[in-house]
N, C-alpha and C positions, 0 to 999 in steps of 0.2 A: 212834625218836623215836616220840612221841604219833601216833594219827593223825588228821585233823581233819576237819569235817563241812564240806564249802565250799561255799556260795552265789553263783552268779554272776551278774553280770549280763549281759542276753539281748538287749538293746534294738538289738544288729547284727543280730541275726536277723529283726530286723521289716523292715531295708530291702529294697529292691526289688534295688538291684545286690549279689550276695551275693559279695564280692571283700575282700580288703584287710584290714578289722579282723574280718570277718566269720568268715574263713579260719582269723585268728589266735585268736580265740575258741576255735572246734572245737580248733586245737592244743593250747590251754591247758587246756581240758576232760579230752580224752585224754591226757595227760601226768600232772595231779594224781589220774585215775583210774587210770594203768599204776603207781602209785605207793601204792597203795590207800587214797587217803582218801575221803573222801564227796564226791559230786558233787552238786549244786543248781543248777537257773538260776531266777532271778525271774522269772516271766512276769505278763503282766498283762489274759489273758483275762478275759471277761465272767461272774463269778461263778455257780455253780452249787454246790449243797449237798450235792449226792453226787459220791463220789471219782471213778467211772467216766464222767458226763459232761462232768467237769471237765477230767479227763487229757484227753477226746477232743478238747473245746473247745480246751485251750492247743495240742494236735498242731494241729489247726485254725487256730490265730491264728499259731504260728511257721509254718504253711507260708504264708498268705496272708492276713497283716494287716489288708492294705489293706480287707478286705469287711466290717472291725469297726468303722471308723474312725468318731466318728459327728460332727454339724456342729458350728457355734458353740455352740446350745441346749445339745446332749448333754454339749458337752466342758465349761460352764458347772454343769451341774449337776453333773457328776463332779467338779468343784471344788469346789463345795459340800459333798457328801457327806463330800469326802475331808478338809474343814477342819471339821466335824461331826465325824469321828471316826466316820464308817457302813463306811467302808472297811476292812476285817482280812484279814490274809491268812490263808491255807489253805495247810496242808502236805499234799502228795497223791505217793504213792510211784509211782515212773516201773513200766511193766509192758512192757518190750522186745517182747515178743510182741503188743501191740497198733500198732509200727512197721511199716510197710508199705510205704511211700511214700519209696523211694531216695534223695531229698533228705535228710529227715529220720533217716536209719540210725546217724548220732553220735549221734543220741540215746541210743542203746542206750549208751552211758557215763557217762549221767547218771542219779542214785539217784534224783534226788525233785524235785518243783519247790513253791514259795512263786509261789501266785498271790496278789497283790494289784491287783484288776482295775483298771485305768487309770493306775497304777503311774507309767511313764515317761512319760505326756500331763500325770501332774499334777508331774513332776521338772521337764520341759521347762519346764511355764508356769511354774513356779517359779521357773527361772535365769534368764528373759524378762523377767519382770514385776517381780521384786524383788532377784534375783542371788543369790537364799536355796539353800539345801542342806533337804532332806525328812530325817528321820532316820529308819533301818530298825532300828527297836527290832525288829519283828513279826519279823526274824530269829532273834534271839535267844529270843525266847518259841516261836518252831517249831522250835528245836534244833541251830541251826546255832551254827557257834562263829565262824567266819569269815567276811567277802562278801570278794569278789574280783571287782574292777571292771576290764572288760577293757578301758578307755578310759576317759579323763577324765570324772567323773561328778557330779553335785552332789547327794552323799547324806552320810551323816555318821552314825555311831552312838553313841550315849550311852555314858562312859566311866563312870559309876558303876556300879562293881563291878567292872569290865575284863574282864569275861567275854567279848564280843565283840571281835573283832579285824576290822582294814579294811587292805585292799591294793586300791592303785588300779592301773592300765597308763596310760605314759605311754608315747604313741609319737612325738608331734612335739609342735612351738607352731607349726604353719603356720598356723592361725587369725590369730595375730596379727602375725606375720611375713610374710605374703602379703596384697597388696590383691585386695580383692574378693573374699574367700575368701565362702563362701554364710552361712556362720556369722560372726557378728558379734562384733568381740575383744572388748568387754567383755563378753560374756554367757560366751564362751572364757577369759576372766581368771577372770571366777565358779566354774568348774568347775575351775581348779585351785588355787584358793585355799582349794577342797576338799579337792582332792589331795594339799594342805601341809599338812591335818589329819590324813590318814591314817595308821597305825601303821608301813607300810612302801608302797615306793615302787617299784614293778619300770619301770624306763625299757630301752626295748629297742636303746638304742646310746648310746655314749659324749658322741656329739654332743648326742642330746636332755637328758642329764643335764647337760652344761655351759650348755646354754641354761635349762633350767631352775633350777639354782641362781641365775644370774645376776637373780631375780625373787623367788628364796625360797634365801636363801644357808645360813637356820636350819637348813632338813632335810639337809643334806651325808649325818650320820649315819644318817638313814632311808632313803635310796635306793640301789637295787642297778641292776645292768645284766644284764639279762638277753637274751644276741640270740636272737630268735626263729627256729624252724625253718623251713625251707623248706615250705610246706603242701602236700606232695605228696597226690595221691588216687592209692593204689596199683594201685586198676580202671582209671584214664584211662590212666594209666603204660604199664601192661602193653598197653592196648589200642593208645595212638600207637606202639608199638615194631614193629607187624605193617609189613611194608613194603604188606600190599595198604592196608592201613588208610591208611597215608600218602602212594602213591600216589594214591588216591579224593581225598583234600582235595587236594593238588597241582592233579587232575585239575580240579577242581569250581570253582577259580582262576585256573587255567591258567600256572599255575606249574612251573619247573624244579629240581630239588635246585639248591641252591648258587648258583641265577639269581635272588636275589632279596635285599633287607634288611627287614629287618621291626621294626615298632612295635605295641605293645598296651597298651591303659592308656587313662584317657581323653583324650581332644581337649580338652585346655586351655591357659590361658596358664600355668599353674603348670609344666606339662611341658613346654612352651618345642619346642610341635608348630611352629611356623610357621617358626621359624629351622630347624628340623629339614629340613622342605620345601625350604624355600629353600637350603639347604648340601648338601643331596643334589641337587638341580637342578646344582648347581655341580660335584660330586665328579662326575657320572654324564654330563657330555657324554662324547658320543661311544662309549658305553659300553652304553646301551640295558641297562639292568637294573631291572628295577623297585625302588621302595620303597613295601610293603606297609604301610596303617596299618589296624587294628582297636580297636571300642571304643566307649563312650559319646561324645555330642558337646556340646558346651558352643555351644551356638547363636550367642550372642552374639558367644563370643567368634571363633568361625572367624569372623562377617560380619565384627567389627572388622577382622583379619588379614588380609581379600581372599583365604578362601580359602572361603566360603561353595557354591562349583560344583562345587572338589571334593570336599565331605562331603555333596553335596546327592543323593547315590543309593547306594546297595549293589551293592558288587562289581561296578561299570561301566567301572572299571580309567581311569576321567576322566583326560584330562592338560590342563592349559592348552594353547593355540594358541601363546602367546607365550614358552613356555619355563618359564614361573615355578614349574610343578610339580614340572619334568623327570623325569615316568614315575614320580609320586606315583599311587598306586591305593588307593581305600576299600574295606573290605569289610562295616562294619558291625560289627554285633552277631557274632560267631562261638561256637560250644561251647568246650568246653573241649577235648574230644579233638580240634578243628580246631586252638587255642591250640598245644596240646604239638607236634601233626604239624608246624605252621609253625616252629615254634623247633627242631624238630630238625635241619629241612633250610636253614635259612635261611645265608644267607652270611655276617649280622652282626644283632646284637639294636642299634638303633639308640635310646640313651635319656638323650638330652642336657639330663632334669630341672634345674630352677631350684632345686626343694627338695624332701628327700626325708627322712622320720623313719629310715628304715632302707634300702628298697631291697629288695622281694620281689622285684619282676620282674625284675633283673638276677641274682639269685640263681637264678631258676627255668629264666631261659635258661642260664647257666654249669652247672645239672644237667645240661641235656641236651645238653652238647658247643658250644653257641653261643656265637661269639664275641660277646664286648660292645663296644660305643663308648659311654661314659657319662663323668661330669665329676667333677670334685673339689670338689664341693657338697655343703656338710651331712654324712652320714652316710657316704656313697657310698667316699669312701677308706678310711674304716675296714671298710667292709663288704669292698671287692674288693681294697685292698690294689695291688700290680703285677699281679691276674690280670687286667684289664681295661684299654682304651685309654683312658686319662683325658684330655679335654678339660678346659685348664685355668681358659678363659673363656667360658662357653655362650651369652653374649651377643654371641660372635665368630663370625658365620656363615662367614665363610672359616678360621677353626681348625676348627671343626667338620666344614667339608667335606674339608679336607688330611687327618682322620682318618678320614671315612668313602671317602677315594679309596684310603689306603691297604689298608684290607682291600679293596677293588673291586679291587687289582691285584697285590697281593701275596698268594700263596696259603698261602705258607710261614709269613709271619706268623700269618692266620687257624687255623692249624694249633696255631701256639704256644699261641695265645690260648682255643683252643678246650681243651686240654690243661690249661694253666693255671685254667682258669676252673672247670672240672671238680671240679682238685683242688682250690681253694677252696670251695668250696659242700660239702665233706665238712665241712667247720668247724659248719654248721647243722644239725646230727643231728637227729632228733627224741627221740633216748635223751640225749644231751647237753643238751639245753634239759630235759627232763623233772627230770634229775638237777640241773639250777641250782634247779630252782623248788622240789621238793621241800629243796632246803637254807634257799631263802628261807622256807618256810612254816616249815621248826623253829626262826628265830630269833623268831617270834612269842611 
């Protein structure tokens, strides 16, 4: 097949918490590069006339975008300049020898950047004010033949001439389906309408595909399901495999191998954490096996759920005097190596989520041999099959507690779930992902 020159949206690289779609974006760029296609990232750093300082500015912007955020007056001025056509794109070729920061090493898979100052700000402003889209005509002028978004984005390409192709990635419809999501449903729906106008749509699961087609049935011939790979960092995986590193991490949190259950992720309503904590309290009676939680906290959620004291401090192992928390302890944010070590040594990974576009956390756990308890909701049955213990009703605290009690008491079942999960995780290999994405690009 002919090799394409692909421009990826890089909005996710500018987020404070670099998980989820951020990791997917890196996997996608790596896959396209591995198949010999050209790779570029759409960046929005402040403009420079010369390539060298522009490239340095792009690196700095991706590494710490909050340093460059304008105030309201600056945003209004940028909007006016953009509307008047004063903001033009500049293509600059990447120079891998300039990359020294370890967290930017993934940019070595990137051949070039198309820098349009404040582009993402203008796109988001357009989406919120009038639900519109921004044309990416600059991509074609700069020599790219494909624009590939890594999440629903309100961009379009001019179809005149048919040269530039647009592929959009669809992870889930959570902002529409989940109450009080941080993005307003009408804004997200505007992004979905932009997805419906693209040449091809990549859905990360059949569940997500079917949800999307309920709104846009005319897109069925243009949507493809491509399972995303487990975003493993080989260096971190190797480091976490050393017994001395695992021992140090367990000692830091006063934990013993196989003598705790684990949850890592956002502490929020959609993840059903308050029911997980309540269920664990029931399951853990008489056993005294800690339930370890880590990740960012939605403060309003934990306040409303009556768990503010549990999540008030990092790593203090706080327990409620009345037993509501049943041995739960909160670690705060943890490093990637700490997360991997804790997954390797946990009795089970407890993930009773209410809504999930794909389910990377459960696959990360299975890769490391950690038994998984999750739910029969959204895409999870599709992703794990019979390799995990599935809770039918995640709203039923007693049912969740029964599943947890089984893994706490039955060592043989834990071993079976560990083996089945490890085998299941092999389906989501980065080589398979690269082949699937390559076939998708060949359709354009």
